[in-house]
C-alpha positions in Angstrom: 4.6 -1.7 -8.1 4.3 -3.5 -11.3 6.5 -6.6 -10.8 4.2 -9.6 -10.0 7.0 -11.3 -8.0 7.3 -8.3 -5.7 3.5 -7.9 -5.4 3.4 -11.6 -4.3 6.2 -11.0 -1.9 4.2 -8.2 -0.2 1.2 -10.5 0.0 3.4 -13.1 1.7 4.5 -10.5 4.2 0.9 -9.5 4.8 -0.1 -13.1 5.5 2.9 -13.6 7.8 1.8 -10.6 9.8 -1.3 -12.5 10.9 1.0 -14.8 13.0 2.8 -12.0 14.8 3.0 -12.2 18.6 2.8 -8.6 19.8 0.9 -8.5 23.1 3.0 -5.6 24.4 3.3 -3.1 21.5 0.2 -4.3 19.5 2.4 -3.5 16.5 2.2 -6.6 14.3 4.7 -6.9 11.4 5.2 -9.4 8.7 8.2 -9.9 6.4 9.0 -12.0 3.4 12.5 -12.6 1.9 12.9 -13.6 -1.8 16.2 -15.5 -2.4 18.2 -15.8 -5.6 16.9 -19.3 -6.0 13.3 -17.9 -6.1 12.3 -19.2 -2.7 10.3 -17.1 -0.2 10.9 -17.2 3.5 8.5 -15.4 5.9 8.7 -14.1 9.4 6.8 -12.1 11.9 7.7 -10.1 14.9 7.7 -12.1 18.2 7.8 -10.0 21.3 8.9 -11.1 24.8 8.3 -9.8 28.2 12.0 -9.0 28.6 11.8 -6.8 25.5 15.5 -7.5 24.6 14.5 -11.0 23.5 12.0 -9.7 21.0 12.8 -10.3 17.3 11.7 -8.3 14.4 9.8 -9.8 11.4 12.7 -9.0 9.0 15.3 -10.9 11.1 12.9 -13.8 11.7 12.5 -14.2 7.9 16.2 -13.8 7.2 17.1 -16.4 9.9 14.5 -18.8 8.5 16.2 -18.4 5.1 19.6 -19.2 6.5 18.2 -22.2 8.4 16.8 -23.4 5.1 20.3 -23.3 3.6 20.2 -20.1 1.6 22.3 -17.0 2.0 21.5 -14.7 -1.0 18.6 -12.2 -0.7 17.1 -10.5 -3.8 14.3 -8.6 -2.1 12.6 -8.1 1.3 9.0 -7.1 1.8 7.7 -5.7 5.1 4.0 -5.2 5.8 2.2 -3.4 8.6 -1.6 -2.9 8.9 -1.2 0.9 9.1 -1.8 3.6 6.6 1.9 4.3 6.2 4.6 1.6 5.9 7.2 1.0 8.6 10.9 1.0 7.7 13.2 -1.7 9.0 15.2 -0.8 12.2 19.0 -0.4 12.1 19.6 -3.9 13.4 17.5 -5.4 10.6 19.1 -3.3 8.0 22.5 -4.6 9.0 21.3 -8.2 9.0 19.8 -7.8 5.5 23.0 -6.1 4.2 25.0 -9.2 5.3 23.3 -11.2 2.6 23.4 -8.7 -0.3 24.1 -5.0 -0.9 21.8 -4.8 -3.9 18.7 -6.1 -2.0 15.4 -4.4 -3.0 13.4 -3.3 0.1 9.6 -2.9 -0.2 7.8 -1.5 2.7 4.0 -1.6 2.6 1.1 -0.3 4.6 -2.6 -0.3 3.8 -2.4 2.9 1.7 1.2 3.2 0.6 4.0 1.1 -0.8 7.6 2.3 -0.9 10.5 0.7 -2.7 14.2 1.3 -1.9 17.5 -0.7 -1.6 19.4 -1.8 1.4 22.4 0.3 0.2 20.2 3.4 0.3 18.8 2.6 3.7 22.2 1.6 5.1 25.0 3.3 3.3 28.5 2.1 4.2 27.2 -1.0 6.0 29.7 -2.7 8.4 31.4 -5.6 6.7 34.3 -7.8 7.6 36.9 -8.2 4.9 39.0 -11.3 4.9 
């Protein structure tokens, strides 16, 4: 990955992972969203004893972006402290697609970084047409 903005985005996701609350799965994830305004919003996974109330890092970052008044995603970085990166779940893919079909997705682990797009990861995403 040669783009310094995307490298910095992965580093933001790595730093956000440090705040993850994952006492059940022990699988800590950090995410960072880059907006069209150039702002970065981070999130981490937060588990809950009821499991269904758990939120993924990607959605936490996107919801933080929306709460800050932005709605256009350029890129999302996801970091796990594992050799291989982890891909976003289907629910996170749908949430990301809500805010842009041309979003770059970077998944990173300790030993490997992958780059894709949300359109590739979620072809024919569900959309409401007015």
